[in-house]
VOMARMI-76597 format. One line per 8 residues: number of its first residue (from 1); their letters; for each residue x, y, z of N, C-alpha, C. Coordinates in nm, 3 decimals, padded with zeros to 5 digits, m for minus. Example, Ala and Ser with C-alpha at 12.3 -4.5 7.8 and 13.67 -1.06 7.14 Angstrom:
# residues 2
1) AS) 01.319:m00.569:00.780:01.230:m00.450:00.780:01.320:m00.330:00.780 ~ 01.285:m00.225:00.708:01.367:m00.106:00.714:01.290:00.003:00.787
# end
This chain:
# residues 206
1) MPMDICRE) 00.526:m02.545:01.868:00.594:m02.415:01.881:00.714:m02.430:01.974 ~ 00.832:m02.397:01.930:00.948:m02.408:02.018:00.940:m02.310:02.132 ~ 00.967:m02.358:02.255:00.959:m02.271:02.372:01.089:m02.195:02.395 ~ 01.200:m02.246:02.340:01.327:m02.177:02.351:01.385:m02.162:02.211 ~ 01.358:m02.049:02.149:01.400:m02.027:02.011:01.552:m02.029:02.000 ~ 01.621:m01.972:02.098:01.767:m01.965:02.091:01.830:m02.104:02.099 ~ 01.772:m02.191:02.176:01.827:m02.325:02.192:01.795:m02.413:02.072 ~ 01.680:m02.392:02.013:01.635:m02.476:01.903:01.638:m02.398:01.772
9) KPELQSIE) 01.751:m02.340:01.740:01.764:m02.262:01.617:01.731:m02.350:01.496 ~ 01.636:m02.310:01.416:01.602:m02.389:01.298:01.701:m02.365:01.185 ~ 01.707:m02.459:01.094:01.788:m02.439:00.975:01.705:m02.359:00.875 ~ 01.757:m02.247:00.832:01.684:m02.157:00.743:01.763:m02.139:00.615 ~ 01.697:m02.155:00.504:01.765:m02.146:00.376:01.815:m02.004:00.346 ~ 01.734:m01.905:00.376:01.770:m01.768:00.338:01.803:m01.679:00.456 ~ 01.795:m01.733:00.578:01.811:m01.651:00.698:01.920:m01.708:00.787 ~ 02.010:m01.622:00.829:02.114:m01.660:00.924:02.091:m01.585:01.054
17) IIRCSRGK) 02.082:m01.658:01.164:02.066:m01.596:01.294:02.203:m01.559:01.348 ~ 02.227:m01.429:01.363:02.356:m01.379:01.410:02.362:m01.378:01.562 ~ 02.253:m01.336:01.623:02.248:m01.329:01.769:02.107:m01.360:01.816 ~ 02.097:m01.430:01.928:01.966:m01.460:01.986:01.980:m01.461:02.137 ~ 01.892:m01.388:02.205:01.896:m01.384:02.351:01.754:m01.374:02.405 ~ 01.737:m01.419:02.527:01.607:m01.407:02.592:01.586:m01.264:02.641 ~ 01.462:m01.218:02.628:01.428:m01.086:02.678:01.403:m01.089:02.827 ~ 01.369:m00.975:02.883:01.344:m00.966:03.027:01.216:m01.038:03.066
25) ARGVYELE) 01.116:m01.036:02.978:00.988:m01.101:03.008:00.990:m01.245:02.957 ~ 00.916:m01.331:03.024:00.909:m01.471:02.983:00.846:m01.484:02.845 ~ 00.909:m01.561:02.759:00.857:m01.583:02.625:00.902:m01.483:02.522 ~ 00.987:m01.386:02.562:01.036:m01.284:02.469:01.179:m01.318:02.427 ~ 01.205:m01.305:02.298:01.338:m01.332:02.242:01.379:m01.216:02.153 ~ 01.505:m01.179:02.161:01.562:m01.073:02.078:01.661:m01.138:01.981 ~ 01.641:m01.114:01.851:01.726:m01.175:01.750:01.780:m01.072:01.654 ~ 01.900:m01.096:01.607:01.958:m01.022:01.495:01.978:m01.121:01.381
33) LVALGVPI) 01.919:m01.093:01.266:01.923:m01.183:01.153:01.990:m01.117:01.033 ~ 02.034:m01.200:00.943:02.068:m01.155:00.809:01.987:m01.240:00.713 ~ 01.895:m01.177:00.643:01.808:m01.247:00.549:01.836:m01.196:00.408 ~ 01.880:m01.285:00.322:01.916:m01.248:00.185:02.018:m01.134:00.183 ~ 02.104:m01.134:00.283:02.206:m01.030:00.294:02.160:m00.903:00.362 ~ 02.034:m00.896:00.403:01.976:m00.776:00.465:01.970:m00.794:00.616 ~ 02.027:m00.701:00.695:02.018:m00.712:00.841:01.877:m00.679:00.891 ~ 01.827:m00.764:00.978:01.693:m00.746:01.034:01.698:m00.768:01.184
41) SLTIFTGR) 01.638:m00.676:01.258:01.621:m00.693:01.402:01.481:m00.751:01.426 ~ 01.474:m00.848:01.514:01.348:m00.919:01.534:01.326:m00.945:01.682 ~ 01.208:m00.908:01.730:01.165:m00.944:01.865:01.046:m01.037:01.852 ~ 01.051:m01.148:01.923:00.941:m01.245:01.919:00.890:m01.269:02.060 ~ 00.759:m01.267:02.075:00.693:m01.309:02.199:00.612:m01.433:02.165 ~ 00.643:m01.545:02.228:00.580:m01.671:02.190:00.442:m01.691:02.251 ~ 00.399:m01.598:02.336:00.266:m01.606:02.393:00.263:m01.682:02.525 ~ 00.164:m01.649:02.606:00.142:m01.724:02.730:00.005:m01.687:02.785
49) ESYRPWAE) m00.055:m01.782:02.857:m00.189:m01.765:02.912:m00.282:m01.703:02.806 ~ m00.338:m01.586:02.837:m00.433:m01.523:02.744:m00.367:m01.424:02.649 ~ m00.235:m01.417:02.648:m00.164:m01.322:02.563:m00.125:m01.387:02.431 ~ m00.170:m01.326:02.322:m00.138:m01.378:02.190:00.009:m01.354:02.156 ~ 00.069:m01.444:02.080:00.207:m01.423:02.036:00.217:m01.311:01.934 ~ 00.334:m01.248:01.928:00.356:m01.142:01.831:00.505:m01.136:01.795 ~ 00.532:m01.062:01.691:00.671:m01.040:01.649:00.682:m00.900:01.591 ~ 00.797:m00.838:01.611:00.824:m00.707:01.552:00.953:m00.712:01.472
57) LSTTAYSE) 00.946:m00.668:01.346:01.062:m00.668:01.256:01.101:m00.525:01.226 ~ 01.230:m00.503:01.213:01.277:m00.372:01.168:01.409:m00.389:01.093 ~ 01.434:m00.296:01.003:01.559:m00.292:00.929:01.590:m00.147:00.896 ~ 01.713:m00.120:00.865:01.752:00.015:00.823:01.808:00.013:00.682 ~ 01.806:m00.103:00.620:01.867:m00.119:00.487:01.760:m00.116:00.380 ~ 01.744:00.000:00.316:01.646:00.009:00.209:01.705:m00.044:00.079 ~ 01.637:m00.141:00.022:01.672:m00.194:m00.110:01.556:m00.282:m00.154 ~ 01.553:m00.316:m00.281:01.449:m00.407:m00.329:01.459:m00.541:m00.256
65) KAFEAIRD) 01.581:m00.581:m00.226:01.601:m00.709:m00.158:01.544:m00.708:m00.016 ~ 01.535:m00.589:00.044:01.484:m00.579:00.181:01.340:m00.629:00.190 ~ 01.261:m00.604:00.088:01.121:m00.648:00.092:01.109:m00.800:00.085 ~ 01.192:m00.863:00.003:01.192:m01.009:m00.002:01.249:m01.068:00.127 ~ 01.346:m01.000:00.186:01.402:m01.045:00.313:01.295:m01.042:00.422 ~ 01.215:m00.937:00.423:01.107:m00.928:00.521:01.003:m01.036:00.496 ~ 00.971:m01.061:00.370:00.875:m01.166:00.337:00.925:m01.303:00.387 ~ 01.052:m01.332:00.363:01.109:m01.460:00.407:01.110:m01.470:00.559
73) TIAWVKTV) 01.143:m01.358:00.626:01.146:m01.358:00.772:01.007:m01.382:00.829 ~ 00.907:m01.319:00.771:00.770:m01.341:00.816:00.730:m01.487:00.800 ~ 00.770:m01.549:00.689:00.737:m01.689:00.665:00.793:m01.778:00.776 ~ 00.915:m01.748:00.821:00.971:m01.826:00.931:00.903:m01.792:01.063 ~ 00.883:m01.664:01.090:00.819:m01.622:01.214:00.682:m01.687:01.228 ~ 00.613:m01.703:01.118:00.479:m01.764:01.121:00.484:m01.905:01.177 ~ 00.593:m01.977:01.152:00.606:m02.113:01.207:00.628:m02.110:01.357 ~ 00.668:m01.995:01.410:00.694:m01.982:01.554:00.571:m01.931:01.627
81) IGESGRIM) 00.508:m01.825:01.576:00.397:m01.763:01.649:00.261:m01.811:01.601 ~ 00.256:m01.879:01.488:00.129:m01.932:01.439:00.052:m01.835:01.351 ~ m00.052:m01.887:01.289:m00.131:m01.808:01.194:m00.215:m01.700:01.260 ~ m00.245:m01.715:01.389:m00.333:m01.618:01.456:m00.256:m01.514:01.536 ~ m00.124:m01.511:01.521:m00.044:m01.413:01.593:m00.051:m01.275:01.529 ~ 00.034:m01.188:01.578:00.039:m01.049:01.529:00.183:m01.018:01.486 ~ 00.196:m00.953:01.370:00.328:m00.913:01.322:00.332:m00.763:01.300 ~ 00.438:m00.700:01.349:00.458:m00.557:01.333:00.586:m00.532:01.253
89) ITYTWDKE) 00.579:m00.435:01.162:00.696:m00.399:01.081:00.715:m00.248:01.089 ~ 00.831:m00.204:01.134:00.859:m00.060:01.131:00.875:m00.016:00.986 ~ 00.836:00.108:00.957:00.836:00.150:00.816:00.907:00.282:00.789 ~ 00.974:00.339:00.888:01.041:00.468:00.863:01.149:00.457:00.756 ~ 01.203:00.338:00.736:01.308:00.317:00.635:01.251:00.312:00.493 ~ 01.121:00.287:00.480:01.056:00.271:00.350:00.983:00.401:00.315 ~ 01.047:00.485:00.238:00.995:00.618:00.207:00.858:00.612:00.141 ~ 00.839:00.517:00.049:00.711:00.509:m00.022:00.597:00.479:00.074
97) TAELLDRG) 00.615:00.377:00.159:00.510:00.343:00.255:00.483:00.459:00.350 ~ 00.588:00.521:00.401:00.571:00.633:00.495:00.495:00.748:00.431 ~ 00.526:00.780:00.306:00.458:00.891:00.238:00.312:00.858:00.211 ~ 00.283:00.735:00.169:00.144:00.697:00.143:00.061:00.702:00.271 ~ 00.115:00.652:00.379:00.042:00.655:00.506:00.022:00.798:00.554 ~ 00.122:00.883:00.532:00.111:01.023:00.571:00.000:01.094:00.494 ~ m00.028:01.046:00.373:m00.136:01.102:00.291:m00.272:01.042:00.326 ~ m00.274:00.948:00.419:m00.400:00.889:00.460:m00.441:00.766:00.382
105) IHPGATRL) m00.350:00.711:00.301:m00.380:00.590:00.226:m00.390:00.472:00.322 ~ m00.486:00.383:00.297:m00.503:00.266:00.384:m00.376:00.181:00.382 ~ m00.335:00.125:00.497:m00.213:00.044:00.502:m00.212:m00.074:00.405 ~ m00.330:m00.127:00.374:m00.337:m00.239:00.280:m00.302:m00.200:00.138 ~ m00.295:m00.070:00.111:m00.257:m00.021:m00.022:m00.113:00.028:m00.024 ~ m00.031:m00.025:00.066:00.113:00.002:00.067:00.187:m00.129:00.042 ~ 00.311:m00.117:00.005:00.388:m00.238:m00.026:00.406:m00.327:00.097 ~ 00.440:m00.268:00.211:00.457:m00.347:00.332:00.325:m00.406:00.378
113) GAILIESG) 00.217:m00.329:00.362:00.086:m00.381:00.397:00.047:m00.500:00.311 ~ 00.077:m00.491:00.182:00.047:m00.602:00.091:00.128:m00.726:00.128 ~ 00.253:m00.707:00.171:00.334:m00.821:00.214:00.271:m00.888:00.335 ~ 00.225:m00.810:00.432:00.158:m00.867:00.548:00.034:m00.946:00.508 ~ m00.048:m00.887:00.424:m00.171:m00.953:00.381:m00.141:m01.080:00.303 ~ m00.047:m01.074:00.212:m00.011:m01.192:00.134:00.054:m01.300:00.220 ~ 00.106:m01.262:00.336:00.170:m01.357:00.427:00.071:m01.418:00.526 ~ m00.056:m01.374:00.522:m00.157:m01.432:00.609:m00.194:m01.348:00.729
121) YYIVRNMY) m00.144:m01.225:00.734:m00.179:m01.132:00.843:m00.267:m01.024:00.781 ~ m00.397:m01.059:00.773:m00.487:m00.994:00.678:m00.537:m00.857:00.720 ~ m00.557:m00.835:00.848:m00.607:m00.705:00.893:m00.487:m00.618:00.929 ~ m00.467:m00.512:00.853:m00.348:m00.428:00.874:m00.391:m00.288:00.918 ~ m00.311:m00.231:01.006:m00.338:m00.096:01.054:m00.205:m00.025:01.079 ~ m00.215:00.104:01.088:m00.097:00.188:01.110:m00.088:00.223:01.257 ~ 00.019:00.180:01.322:00.041:00.214:01.462:00.137:00.332:01.466 ~ 00.078:00.450:01.469:00.157:00.573:01.466:00.123:00.657:01.588
129) FPEGFMEG) 00.225:00.707:01.656:00.205:00.785:01.777:00.249:00.929:01.752 ~ 00.156:01.019:01.726:00.192:01.156:01.690:00.265:01.231:01.800 ~ 00.256:01.182:01.925:00.323:01.255:02.033:00.472:01.224:02.037 ~ 00.519:01.136:01.952:00.662:01.107:01.951:00.689:00.959:01.942 ~ 00.809:00.920:01.981:00.854:00.782:01.966:00.862:00.710:02.101 ~ 00.779:00.752:02.197:00.782:00.688:02.328:00.742:00.541:02.319 ~ 00.658:00.507:02.221:00.614:00.369:02.204:00.692:00.299:02.092 ~ 00.805:00.354:02.054:00.884:00.296:01.947:00.853:00.361:01.814
137) SPKLVGEG) 00.919:00.312:01.711:00.902:00.368:01.577:00.763:00.338:01.522 ~ 00.711:00.422:01.432:00.585:00.391:01.365:00.595:00.256:01.296 ~ 00.485:00.182:01.296:00.490:00.048:01.239:00.354:00.008:01.184 ~ 00.357:m00.082:01.089:00.235:m00.147:01.043:00.213:m00.272:01.126 ~ 00.088:m00.297:01.159:00.052:m00.415:01.238:m00.039:m00.503:01.154 ~ m00.003:m00.629:01.143:m00.086:m00.726:01.072:m00.140:m00.829:01.170 ~ m00.272:m00.845:01.171:m00.337:m00.940:01.261:m00.362:m01.071:01.187 ~ m00.309:m01.181:01.241:m00.330:m01.311:01.180:m00.475:m01.356:01.190
145) YIDNKWYH) m00.508:m01.457:01.113:m00.648:m01.499:01.100:m00.702:m01.558:01.229 ~ m00.818:m01.510:01.269:m00.894:m01.563:01.382:m01.034:m01.593:01.331 ~ m01.082:m01.710:01.354:m01.210:m01.753:01.298:m01.325:m01.710:01.388 ~ m01.352:m01.578:01.390:m01.468:m01.529:01.465:m01.534:m01.415:01.388 ~ m01.651:m01.376:01.432:m01.732:m01.279:01.359:m01.663:m01.143:01.352 ~ m01.599:m01.102:01.463:m01.532:m00.971:01.462:m01.427:m00.966:01.352 ~ m01.346:m01.070:01.342:m01.239:m01.071:01.242:m01.298:m01.073:01.102 ~ m01.403:m01.154:01.082:m01.466:m01.161:00.950:m01.521:m01.025:00.907
153) EALWEELE) m01.586:m00.955:01.000:m01.640:m00.823:00.967:m01.529:m00.723:00.937 ~ m01.419:m00.734:01.010:m01.305:m00.646:00.984:m01.245:m00.672:00.846 ~ m01.245:m00.799:00.804:m01.198:m00.833:00.670:m01.287:m00.769:00.564 ~ m01.419:m00.780:00.582:m01.513:m00.719:00.487:m01.490:m00.569:00.478 ~ m01.475:m00.505:00.593:m01.456:m00.359:00.594:m01.327:m00.321:00.521 ~ m01.221:m00.396:00.547:m01.093:m00.366:00.482:m01.104:m00.384:00.331 ~ m01.169:m00.492:00.288:m01.186:m00.516:00.145:m01.268:m00.405:00.080 ~ m01.374:m00.361:00.145:m01.458:m00.255:00.089:m01.379:m00.126:00.072
161) ILKSYIDK) m01.293:m00.095:00.168:m01.210:00.026:00.157:m01.117:00.015:00.037 ~ m01.050:m00.099:00.024:m00.957:m00.117:m00.088:m01.030:m00.116:m00.222 ~ m01.149:m00.176:m00.226:m01.228:m00.175:m00.350:m01.268:m00.033:m00.387 ~ m01.300:00.049:m00.287:m01.339:00.187:m00.315:m01.222:00.265:m00.373 ~ m01.102:00.238:m00.326:m00.982:00.300:m00.383:m00.966:00.260:m00.528 ~ m00.977:00.130:m00.554:m00.954:00.077:m00.688:m01.058:00.129:m00.786 ~ m01.184:00.132:m00.743:m01.293:00.172:m00.832:m01.292:00.322:m00.861 ~ m01.245:00.401:m00.766:m01.258:00.546:m00.777:m01.140:00.613:m00.846
169) DCNDEKTW) m01.019:00.576:m00.809:m00.906:00.660:m00.849:m00.779:00.579:m00.875 ~ m00.793:00.464:m00.938:m00.679:00.375:m00.955:m00.625:00.384:m01.097 ~ m00.495:00.411:m01.111:m00.431:00.406:m01.242:m00.283:00.375:m01.223 ~ m00.214:00.347:m01.332:m00.075:00.301:m01.325:00.020:00.405:m01.268 ~ m00.020:00.531:m01.266:00.067:00.636:m01.214:00.066:00.641:m01.062 ~ m00.030:00.577:m01.001:m00.043:00.580:m00.855:00.022:00.454:m00.796 ~ 00.124:00.475:m00.714:00.200:00.361:m00.663:00.116:00.270:m00.575 ~ 00.016:00.327:m00.507:m00.063:00.245:m00.417:m00.160:00.153:m00.491
177) CKWAKRSA) m00.187:00.183:m00.618:m00.289:00.108:m00.691:m00.254:m00.040:m00.702 ~ m00.128:m00.069:m00.735:m00.085:m00.208:m00.749:m00.098:m00.283:m00.618 ~ m00.059:m00.218:m00.508:m00.065:m00.286:m00.378:m00.208:m00.306:m00.334 ~ m00.295:m00.209:m00.361:m00.437:m00.224:m00.326:m00.498:m00.342:m00.401 ~ m00.466:m00.356:m00.528:m00.520:m00.467:m00.607:m00.470:m00.601:m00.554 ~ m00.343:m00.608:m00.520:m00.288:m00.734:m00.469:m00.351:m00.771:m00.336 ~ m00.364:m00.673:m00.248:m00.424:m00.699:m00.118:m00.570:m00.740:m00.132 ~ m00.643:m00.668:m00.215:m00.785:m00.698:m00.234:m00.804:m00.838:m00.292
185) GVLKVVLQ) m00.716:m00.878:m00.383:m00.725:m01.011:m00.441:m00.712:m01.120:m00.337 ~ m00.621:m01.102:m00.243:m00.603:m01.200:m00.135:m00.726:m01.202:m00.045 ~ m00.774:m01.084:m00.006:m00.888:m01.076:00.084:m01.013:m01.139:00.023 ~ m01.033:m01.122:m00.106:m01.148:m01.184:m00.173:m01.146:m01.335:m00.157 ~ m01.030:m01.394:m00.179:m01.018:m01.540:m00.167:m01.047:m01.585:m00.023 ~ m00.991:m01.513:00.074:m01.013:m01.548:00.215:m01.161:m01.538:00.250 ~ m01.225:m01.430:00.207:m01.365:m01.409:00.241:m01.458:m01.505:00.169 ~ m01.422:m01.548:00.051:m01.501:m01.650:m00.016:m01.502:m01.779:00.065
193) GVASRHYD) m01.387:m01.813:00.123:m01.379:m01.930:00.209:m01.460:m01.912:00.336 ~ m01.453:m01.792:00.395:m01.531:m01.764:00.516:m01.679:m01.775:00.487 ~ m01.723:m01.717:00.376:m01.865:m01.718:00.340:m01.916:m01.860:00.319 ~ m01.837:m01.942:00.254:m01.881:m02.079:00.227:m01.889:m02.162:00.353 ~ m01.810:m02.127:00.454:m01.809:m02.205:00.579:m01.911:m02.158:00.680 ~ m01.937:m02.027:00.683:m02.011:m01.974:00.796:m02.140:m01.898:00.763 ~ m02.139:m01.823:00.655:m02.246:m01.727:00.637:m02.311:m01.739:00.501 ~ m02.431:m01.686:00.494:m02.495:m01.662:00.365:m02.459:m01.520:00.326
201) ESNKSL) m02.360:m01.504:00.242:m02.310:m01.372:00.205:m02.360:m01.329:00.068 ~ m02.476:m01.379:00.029:m02.527:m01.348:m00.105:m02.553:m01.199:m00.123 ~ m02.566:m01.126:m00.011:m02.593:m00.983:m00.022:m02.465:m00.900:m00.025 ~ m02.351:m00.968:m00.020:m02.224:m00.896:m00.025:m02.151:m00.936:m00.151 ~ m02.111:m00.836:m00.227:m02.048:m00.862:m00.356:m01.897:m00.867:m00.342 ~ m01.839:m00.979:m00.386:m01.694:m00.990:m00.391:m01.642:m00.949:m00.527
# end
């Protein structure tokens, strides 16, 4: 893991780093990127002592290309913070995701949630502060894989929620249905691997 991201700028096929500076806290970096022509603001914390690394992405440019730009950015960020880090994506710019979350749909059944899950940040939640924006914009949080019982149980719970959506009320007219299916498909594969390594999961149906 590079300790000075600004000094060791990697060569990126689809991402151009426009600006990079160190934050006030040790291990924090502030970057401005252009990914596939889409401007993205990125904060990275590389981690220290008992603090896990994390990254926060945001953009104001809504377009189909923005979703692929975010996917590419996450792929690079993963090489910096590792598979067990945390990634946050602001979503106020994405009307579909914001509306689905406002209706109480699970984050894994949104487009941005599916991108996080498909990128290896399997446990997703909505970080929304109803009292205002004192803690920043609303964002989805994806937790990278940690090989422990708590994480495994959280994966099972998330999969069961998505399966209940799919089994009960899923059809082509519902925008969340496609994302729920994609997310559930990834989680099934992950949990099959977990079960084969650690547990007798014969009583749990995938």
